[in-house]
C-alpha positions in Angstrom: 95.1 85.9 99.5 97.2 84.8 102.4 98.5 87.3 104.9 102.2 88.1 104.4 104.4 88.8 107.4 106.8 91.6 106.6 108.3 91.9 110.1 111.5 90.0 109.4 112.5 92.5 106.7 114.4 95.6 107.5 111.9 98.2 108.7 112.7 100.7 106.0 111.9 98.1 103.3 108.6 96.7 104.7 106.3 99.2 102.9 108.0 98.8 99.6 107.7 95.0 99.9 104.0 95.4 100.8 103.4 97.6 97.7 105.0 94.9 95.5 103.2 92.0 97.0 99.8 93.5 97.3 99.7 95.9 94.4 102.4 94.8 92.0 104.3 98.1 92.2 107.7 97.6 90.8 110.4 98.0 93.5 113.8 99.6 93.2 116.9 97.8 91.9 117.9 96.0 95.1 114.5 94.5 95.8 113.9 93.7 92.2 117.2 91.7 92.2 116.2 90.0 95.4 112.8 89.0 93.9 114.5 87.8 90.7 116.7 85.5 92.9 119.8 87.4 91.8 121.5 87.8 95.2 124.9 88.7 93.5 123.3 91.8 91.9 121.3 92.5 95.1 124.4 92.4 97.3 126.0 95.0 95.0 123.1 97.3 95.3 122.2 96.8 99.0 122.6 99.4 101.7 124.5 98.4 104.8 121.3 97.2 106.6 120.2 95.1 103.7 123.7 93.6 103.3 123.4 92.3 106.9 119.9 90.9 106.2 120.4 89.0 102.9 119.7 85.7 104.7 116.4 87.0 106.1 115.4 88.2 102.6 116.0 84.6 101.3 113.9 83.1 104.2 111.2 85.7 103.7 110.9 84.9 100.0 110.6 81.2 100.5 108.3 81.3 103.5 106.0 84.3 102.8 105.6 84.7 99.0 103.9 82.5 96.5 106.3 81.1 94.0 104.5 83.0 91.2 105.8 86.3 92.8 109.5 85.7 92.8 112.4 83.5 91.5 113.0 84.9 88.0 112.7 88.1 85.9 109.7 86.6 84.1 107.8 85.7 87.3 108.5 89.2 88.9 107.4 91.0 85.7 104.3 88.9 85.5 103.5 89.7 89.1 103.9 93.4 88.5 101.8 93.1 85.3 98.9 91.4 87.1 99.0 94.0 90.0 100.1 91.7 92.8 97.4 90.3 94.9 95.3 93.4 93.9 94.6 94.5 97.4 93.9 98.2 98.2 94.9 99.8 101.5 
């Protein structure tokens, strides 16, 4: 497992992102849409902070996550099913 940098994400989203990546815990609608690469749906569900950070979300996905963890509903659901990286706190 590689170390994932969550610092470029909005602070209030970092723990949820960590839970998804490391344990495969399904996030809420906004982050699920982001992970599925559905930025139109994500923009419609984003709070004001996340609306301003959509570009950073895109960069984070491509630079920090393995391709098996994002990009489509099938990949995201498979990541959740396998329990992410399977790391405990």
